[in-house]
C-alpha positions as CSV (number, residue, x, y, z in Angstrom):
1,M,3.8,14.0,1.5
2,S,6.7,11.6,0.7
3,L,7.0,8.1,2.2
4,Q,10.2,9.3,3.9
5,R,8.3,12.0,5.7
6,M,5.5,9.6,6.6
7,Q,8.0,7.3,8.2
8,V,8.4,9.8,11.0
9,L,4.7,9.9,11.5
10,I,3.7,6.2,11.4
11,T,4.8,3.0,13.1
12,A,7.1,0.4,11.5
13,E,4.1,-2.0,11.3
14,Q,2.0,0.7,9.5
15,R,4.9,1.4,7.1
16,A,5.2,-2.3,6.4
17,W,1.5,-2.5,5.6
18,L,1.8,0.5,3.3
19,E,4.7,-1.1,1.5
20,R,2.8,-4.4,1.0
21,E,-0.4,-2.6,-0.2
22,S,1.6,-0.3,-2.5
23,I,3.1,-3.3,-4.3
24,A,-0.1,-5.3,-4.3
25,R,-2.1,-2.3,-5.7
26,G,0.5,-0.9,-7.9
27,T,-0.3,2.4,-6.2
28,P,2.0,4.9,-4.6
29,C,1.9,4.8,-0.8
30,T,0.7,8.4,-0.8
31,A,-2.5,7.4,-2.6
32,I,-3.2,4.7,0.0
33,V,-2.7,7.2,2.8
34,R,-5.0,9.7,1.0
35,D,-7.7,7.0,0.8
36,A,-7.2,6.2,4.5
37,L,-7.5,9.8,5.5
38,D,-10.6,10.2,3.3
39,A,-12.1,7.2,5.1
40,A,-11.3,8.7,8.5
41,R,-13.0,11.9,7.5
42,G,-16.1,10.0,6.3
43,V,-15.4,10.7,2.6
44,R,-16.0,7.6,0.6
45,P,-13.5,6.9,-2.2
46,A,-14.6,6.4,-5.8
47,P,-16.5,3.0,-6.2
48,L,-13.6,1.4,-8.2
49,R,-11.0,2.3,-5.6
50,L,-13.4,1.2,-2.8
51,A,-14.0,-2.2,-4.4
52,A,-10.2,-2.7,-5.0
53,F,-9.5,-1.8,-1.3
54,E,-12.2,-4.2,-0.1
55,R,-10.7,-7.0,-2.2
56,L,-7.2,-6.3,-0.9
57,A,-8.5,-6.1,2.7
58,A,-9.8,-9.7,2.3
59,L,-6.4,-11.0,1.1
60,P,-4.2,-12.9,3.6
61,A,-1.3,-10.9,5.0
62,R,2.0,-11.3,3.3
63,P,5.4,-10.5,4.7
64,A,6.6,-7.0,3.8
65,P,8.8,-6.9,0.7
66,S,12.4,-5.9,0.9
67,W,13.6,-2.6,-0.4
68,E,15.2,-4.4,-3.3
69,E,11.9,-6.1,-4.2
70,M,10.1,-2.7,-4.0
71,E,12.7,-1.1,-6.3
72,A,12.4,-4.0,-8.7
73,A,8.6,-3.6,-8.6
74,A,9.0,0.1,-9.4
75,D,11.2,-0.9,-12.4
76,G,8.7,-3.5,-13.6
77,R,11.1,-6.4,-12.8
78,Y,9.3,-7.8,-9.8
79,R,7.3,-11.0,-10.3
80,A,5.4,-12.5,-7.4
81,V,6.3,-16.0,-6.6
82,P,3.4,-18.2,-5.5
83,E,3.7,-19.6,-2.0
């Protein structure tokens, strides 16, 4: 399922979270959704993915990146600036 299709099914807040996590994890949004669906079904993700998700869940929230930042991240041009 593409992110465009998911936008119809999720709230703007959920989409913003997916975008932040996608950049933070370097993982496509669809993989994050798959992990969330697995968790909802009671299927535990692989230990490495679970540990990474738990570390990310402990991070403070950041504002959602702009589409330009997301495109730059996909191209390898994005560099996080410390706050």
